[in-house]
C-alpha positions in Angstrom: -4.3 -10.2 18.7 -7.1 -8.7 20.7 -7.2 -4.9 21.0 -9.8 -5.1 23.8 -11.9 -2.5 21.9 -15.6 -2.8 21.2 -16.9 -2.6 17.7 -17.6 1.1 17.9 -14.1 1.9 19.2 -12.5 -0.2 16.5 -14.5 1.6 13.9 -13.5 5.0 15.3 -9.8 3.9 15.4 -9.8 2.7 11.8 -11.7 5.8 10.6 -9.2 8.0 12.3 -6.3 6.0 10.9 -7.6 6.2 7.3 -8.2 9.9 7.7 -4.8 10.8 9.0 -2.6 8.4 7.1 -2.1 8.0 3.3 -3.4 4.5 2.7 -3.3 2.3 -0.4 -4.2 -1.4 -0.5 -3.1 -3.8 -3.2 -4.4 -7.3 -4.0 -2.1 -10.3 -4.6 -2.1 -9.3 -8.3 -0.4 -6.0 -7.2 -3.5 -4.0 -8.3 -5.0 -1.2 -6.2 -8.2 -2.3 -4.5 -8.5 0.8 -2.2 -6.8 4.1 -1.8 -7.9 6.9 0.5 -8.0 10.5 -0.8 -4.7 11.4 0.8 -2.7 8.7 -1.0 -4.5 9.1 -4.3 -3.8 12.9 -4.2 -0.1 12.3 -3.2 0.3 10.2 -6.3 -1.6 12.7 -8.5 -4.8 10.7 -8.9 -8.4 10.8 -7.8 -9.7 7.9 -5.8 -11.6 6.6 -8.8 -8.6 6.9 -11.2 -6.2 5.0 -9.0 -8.4 1.9 -8.6 -7.2 -1.2 -10.4 -3.8 0.4 -11.4 -0.9 -1.9 -11.1 1.8 -1.2 -8.5 4.3 -0.7 -11.3 2.4 2.4 -12.4 3.9 4.1 -9.3 7.4 2.9 -9.8 10.3 4.0 -12.1 11.6 1.6 -14.7 15.0 1.1 -13.0 13.2 -0.2 -9.9 10.6 -2.3 -11.8 13.3 -4.2 -13.7 15.6 -4.7 -10.7 16.0 -7.7 -8.6 15.0 -5.6 -5.6 11.5 -5.2 -7.0 11.0 -8.9 -7.3 12.5 -9.5 -3.9 10.2 -6.9 -2.4 7.1 -8.7 -3.7 8.4 -12.1 -2.9 9.1 -11.0 0.7 5.5 -9.7 1.0 3.6 -12.4 -0.8 5.7 -15.5 -0.2 7.6 -14.9 3.0 4.7 -12.8 4.4 7.1 -10.2 5.8 6.5 -6.5 6.4 8.6 -3.8 4.8 9.3 -0.3 6.1 11.5 2.3 4.5 11.6 5.5 2.6 10.5 4.8 -1.0 10.7 6.6 -4.3 7.5 6.6 -6.2 6.3 8.1 -9.5 3.4 10.5 -9.5 0.8 10.5 -12.3 2.7 13.4 -14.0 6.1 11.5 -13.8 7.5 13.5 -10.9 9.2 11.7 -8.1 7.8 11.6 -4.6 9.5 10.2 -1.5 7.3 8.5 1.0 7.9 6.9 4.4 6.2 3.6 3.8 5.0 0.5 5.5 3.8 -2.5 3.5 2.5 -5.6 5.2 0.5 -8.6 4.1 -3.0 -9.0 5.7 -3.3 -12.6 6.9 -6.4 -14.6 7.7 -6.7 -17.2 10.5 -5.1 -19.8 8.3 -2.0 -17.5 7.8 -2.9 -16.9 4.1 -2.9 -13.5 2.5 
């Protein structure tokens, strides 16, 4: 996909997106490799604290041990499908937060994650 944007325009777009949206990036081991301040704060962490935490850290046990949790990750990592829905997540203090969420795999030119 070509956005027909030059390098500066792409940088401005991504900087704006990361400023306005709560963003978190997980690796294929389901560990946080990046979180912007908005997402870290929403989950009750600093940007430094949230790095390397496992996705399960932000989920309640009933979801972690459900078939839906495994299906969610299989869909992302094996089927390479996006996911969008309201999700229930656990803040650092154990409180529940409801987020409108979009998860998607980032694929390279060889269609690998």
